[in-house]
Structures are given as C-alpha cells and as structure tokens.
C-alpha positions as CSV (number, residue, x, y, z in Angstrom):
1,K,7.5,55.8,-159.2
2,T,6.7,52.1,-159.9
3,G,4.0,52.2,-157.3
4,K,2.4,55.3,-158.8
5,L,2.4,53.7,-162.3
6,A,0.8,50.5,-160.9
7,A,-1.8,52.6,-159.1
8,E,-2.7,54.5,-162.2
9,H,-3.1,51.3,-164.2
10,A,-5.2,49.8,-161.4
11,R,-7.5,52.9,-161.4
12,R,-8.0,52.6,-165.2
13,I,-8.8,48.9,-164.8
14,L,-11.4,49.6,-162.1
15,E,-13.0,52.3,-164.2
16,D,-13.2,50.0,-167.2
17,E,-14.7,47.3,-165.0
18,E,-17.4,49.7,-163.7
19,E,-18.1,50.9,-167.3
20,M,-18.4,47.3,-168.4
21,I,-20.8,46.4,-165.6
22,R,-23.0,49.5,-166.4
23,H,-23.1,48.7,-170.1
24,I,-24.0,45.0,-169.6
25,R,-26.7,45.9,-167.2
26,A,-28.1,48.5,-169.5
27,Y,-28.0,46.0,-172.4
28,D,-29.9,43.4,-170.3
29,R,-32.5,46.0,-169.5
30,S,-32.9,46.9,-173.1
31,L,-34.0,43.3,-173.9
32,H,-37.0,43.8,-171.7
33,T,-37.6,47.5,-171.5
34,L,-37.6,50.3,-174.1
35,V,-36.5,53.6,-172.4
36,V,-37.3,56.6,-174.6
37,G,-35.3,59.7,-173.7
38,S,-36.3,63.2,-174.9
39,C,-35.0,66.7,-174.6
40,A,-38.6,67.9,-174.1
41,P,-41.9,66.5,-172.7
42,G,-44.1,67.4,-175.7
43,P,-42.8,64.8,-178.2
44,L,-43.1,62.1,-175.6
45,M,-46.8,62.8,-175.2
46,K,-47.3,62.0,-178.8
47,F,-44.8,59.2,-179.2
48,L,-45.3,57.0,-176.1
49,P,-48.8,55.8,-177.0
50,S,-47.6,54.7,-180.4
51,A,-44.4,53.1,-179.0
52,T,-46.4,51.1,-176.5
53,G,-48.4,49.6,-179.3
54,I,-45.4,49.0,-181.6
55,F,-43.2,47.5,-178.9
56,S,-45.9,45.5,-177.2
57,H,-43.4,42.9,-176.0
58,L,-41.5,45.5,-174.1
59,T,-42.1,47.7,-171.1
60,V,-41.9,51.3,-172.4
61,S,-40.8,54.1,-170.1
62,S,-39.6,57.6,-170.7
63,I,-37.2,60.3,-169.3
64,V,-36.7,64.0,-170.1
65,D,-32.9,64.5,-170.0
66,T,-30.2,66.8,-171.3
67,E,-29.0,66.5,-174.8
68,E,-25.5,65.4,-173.6
69,N,-27.0,62.7,-171.3
70,L,-29.3,61.5,-174.1
71,M,-26.4,61.0,-176.5
72,N,-24.2,59.2,-173.9
73,G,-27.2,57.1,-172.7
74,L,-28.0,56.0,-176.3
75,K,-24.4,54.9,-176.9
76,N,-24.4,53.0,-173.6
77,S,-27.7,51.3,-174.2
78,E,-29.4,53.2,-171.4
79,Y,-31.9,54.6,-174.0
80,G,-33.3,52.6,-176.9
81,I,-34.6,55.7,-178.7
82,I,-33.9,59.4,-178.0
83,I,-35.6,62.5,-179.3
84,L,-33.5,65.6,-180.1
85,P,-34.2,69.0,-181.6
86,Y,-31.8,68.4,-184.5
87,P,-30.9,65.5,-186.8
88,L,-27.8,63.2,-186.5
89,E,-26.6,62.4,-190.0
90,T,-24.0,59.8,-189.4
91,E,-23.6,56.1,-190.3
92,E,-23.9,55.2,-186.6
93,F,-27.5,56.4,-186.2
94,C,-30.9,56.0,-187.7
95,C,-32.6,59.4,-187.7
96,Q,-36.1,60.3,-188.7
97,K,-37.9,63.6,-188.4
98,Y,-40.9,63.1,-186.1
99,I,-42.8,66.2,-185.1
100,S,-42.7,69.9,-184.8
101,E,-43.7,71.9,-181.7
102,Q,-44.7,75.5,-181.4
103,L,-44.2,77.2,-178.0
104,N,-47.0,79.5,-176.8
105,V,-47.5,81.9,-173.9
106,S,-50.8,81.2,-172.0
107,V,-52.5,84.2,-170.5
108,N,-55.9,84.9,-168.9
109,P,-58.3,87.1,-170.9
110,M,-57.5,90.2,-168.8
111,H,-53.8,90.1,-169.6
112,P,-52.5,93.0,-171.8
113,A,-51.3,90.6,-174.4
114,A,-54.6,88.7,-174.6
115,S,-55.6,90.3,-177.9
116,Y,-52.3,89.5,-179.7
117,Q,-52.2,87.0,-182.6
118,Q,-48.5,86.3,-181.8
119,I,-45.9,87.8,-179.5
120,S,-42.1,87.9,-179.2
121,F,-40.0,86.8,-176.3
122,A,-38.8,90.4,-175.9
123,E,-42.3,91.7,-175.4
124,M,-42.8,89.2,-172.5
125,D,-39.4,89.7,-171.0
126,G,-39.5,90.9,-167.4
127,Q,-42.8,89.2,-166.4
128,N,-43.3,86.4,-163.9
129,F,-44.2,83.0,-165.3
130,I,-45.6,79.7,-164.0
131,M,-43.4,77.0,-165.5
132,Y,-43.4,73.2,-165.4
133,A,-40.1,72.1,-163.9
134,H,-39.3,69.4,-166.4
135,V,-39.6,71.1,-169.8
136,G,-36.1,70.1,-170.8
137,F,-34.3,72.3,-173.3
138,W,-37.3,74.7,-173.6
139,E,-36.2,76.1,-170.2
140,D,-32.8,77.0,-171.7
141,I,-34.5,78.8,-174.5
142,V,-36.9,80.9,-172.5
143,R,-34.3,81.8,-169.9
144,E,-31.9,82.9,-172.7
145,K,-34.5,84.9,-174.6
146,M,-36.2,86.4,-171.5
147,P,-33.3,87.1,-169.1
148,N,-35.3,89.5,-167.0
149,A,-38.2,87.1,-166.4
150,V,-38.9,85.2,-163.2
151,F,-40.0,81.6,-163.4
152,F,-42.0,79.8,-160.6
153,K,-41.3,76.2,-161.3
154,Q,-43.8,73.5,-160.5
155,E,-43.0,69.7,-160.3
156,T,-46.2,68.5,-162.0
157,M,-48.3,69.7,-164.9
158,D,-51.4,69.4,-162.8
159,A,-49.9,72.0,-160.4
160,V,-49.2,74.3,-163.3
161,G,-52.7,73.9,-164.5
162,E,-54.2,74.6,-161.1
163,L,-52.1,77.7,-160.5
164,A,-52.8,79.0,-164.0
165,K,-56.5,78.5,-163.4
166,Y,-56.5,80.8,-160.4
167,S,-53.6,83.1,-161.1
168,D,-53.1,86.1,-163.3
169,L,-49.5,85.0,-164.1
170,P,-48.8,83.8,-167.6
171,S,-47.6,80.2,-168.2
172,F,-46.5,78.2,-171.2
173,S,-48.2,75.8,-173.6
174,S,-47.6,74.3,-177.0
175,D,-49.6,73.0,-179.9
176,I,-48.8,69.5,-178.7
177,T,-49.8,70.0,-175.1
178,L,-53.1,71.7,-176.2
179,E,-53.9,68.8,-178.5
180,V,-53.1,66.2,-175.8
181,N,-54.8,68.1,-173.0
182,A,-57.5,70.3,-174.5
183,S,-58.7,71.4,-171.0
184,R,-55.6,73.7,-170.8
185,Q,-57.4,76.0,-173.2
186,N,-60.2,76.6,-170.7
187,D,-60.2,80.2,-169.5
188,R,-56.8,80.8,-171.1
189,I,-55.7,82.4,-174.3
190,N,-52.7,80.7,-176.0
191,I,-50.6,83.0,-178.1
192,P,-47.7,81.7,-180.3
193,F,-44.3,83.2,-179.8
194,S,-43.1,84.8,-183.1
195,D,-39.4,84.1,-182.6
196,P,-37.8,81.4,-184.8
197,E,-36.5,79.7,-181.6
198,S,-40.1,79.1,-180.5
199,R,-40.7,76.4,-183.2
200,V,-38.6,73.3,-183.2
201,D,-38.4,70.1,-185.3
202,F,-37.8,66.9,-183.3
203,Y,-36.1,63.8,-184.5
204,L,-36.3,60.2,-183.4
205,I,-32.8,58.7,-183.2
206,C,-31.5,55.2,-182.4
207,L,-28.4,53.2,-183.0
208,K,-28.4,51.2,-186.2
209,S,-26.7,48.3,-184.4
210,E,-29.8,48.0,-182.1
211,Y,-32.5,47.8,-184.7
C-alpha cells in the first residue's frame, strides 16, 4: 500500500513537471510569436493583416481549432489571442466584439435554388456539398442542421474553388470570404442561409494578464 501511494504521488509530480515545461515553453514562444487561434477561418482572413501591422515586432501565425482547445491554449499561453463565437464576460479575460459572418450556399446558375434570395438549411438538406476541411465550428452547424447531406471535404480552399468551378455541386461561402476573395463569385450565385444559426458574431479574447 505504501508503494502504491508513493507511485501515485510520483505520477502527479511527473504530470506537474510536464505541464510546467509545456507552459514555460509556450510562454517563451509568446515573447517572440503571436499565435492567433480561431474557431473559424473567416475572421482570421480579416484579422491577420491587421495583427501583422500592429504586432510588427512579433511573428504572427494562426490556427483553426476547437473551442475547448482554444480556451485551454489561451490559459496555457499557447495562444495570445483567440476568436470565439460568443463573449467571455469575466475578470480574467479582455473581450471585444470583432466581426459578424453570414454563411451562404454557393451554387451554379443552373441549380434549382439559383433564383432564391435566401434559403434555409432544411431546403438544402439531403444534397451533396463541396466543403473546405478546416471550417471549424461551421462544420458542426451544417452537419447538425443538414443531417441528410453529404460533404466532400477538401484540404485547401483552392481545391474547393477548382471543384466548384467545374462541378454542379453546391459549396459554401460567406460575406467575409467573398470580400477577401472576390473571384469566388465568378460563375457562382451566393445565397444567404435564412436560419439564425447562419449568422454569427465573433469576439477577440485574450488574458488580461498578458496585455
């Protein structure tokens, strides 16, 4: 029994040591690099150019991650700033509303929905879609709202654009992606989803102790 107790304490000590090493390394990186984590790629497209100018003394990089990982990474200094689809109103964090994003379905002019001014997820459910593989929390939303749809995921946005250009399959866009990459409007009609879940406000969040 004494040995088991000693082994349990030793395990905790080793885990604490590993956590200490990870935290110190992350903090050291934060002195030279600003890592911005986001739950979706759209806000990063708008924020990164500004961040590069504001934090000119740092190397700025970005990652799309889960909300849980973003929160843990912020507390452990793995991220300097995170972007979430909801505010954090606590004394621990600085939180500022940043930008809104509207999700669209992108179809070719011959698609039955091409004449719609807006469309619901239910109306598009059951169809096959081309989808960027790293859309973050948007994937959870479209899978939940369109449970009978099939999504052909592509690793790069260029691949999505090329397939959409030569395919009859619908894909996704947003007001942000269309602003940043206007060529995505070529030969495609972008129709906003009407569901409330299709429009999201994003918030910039950091630890008060870091800034």
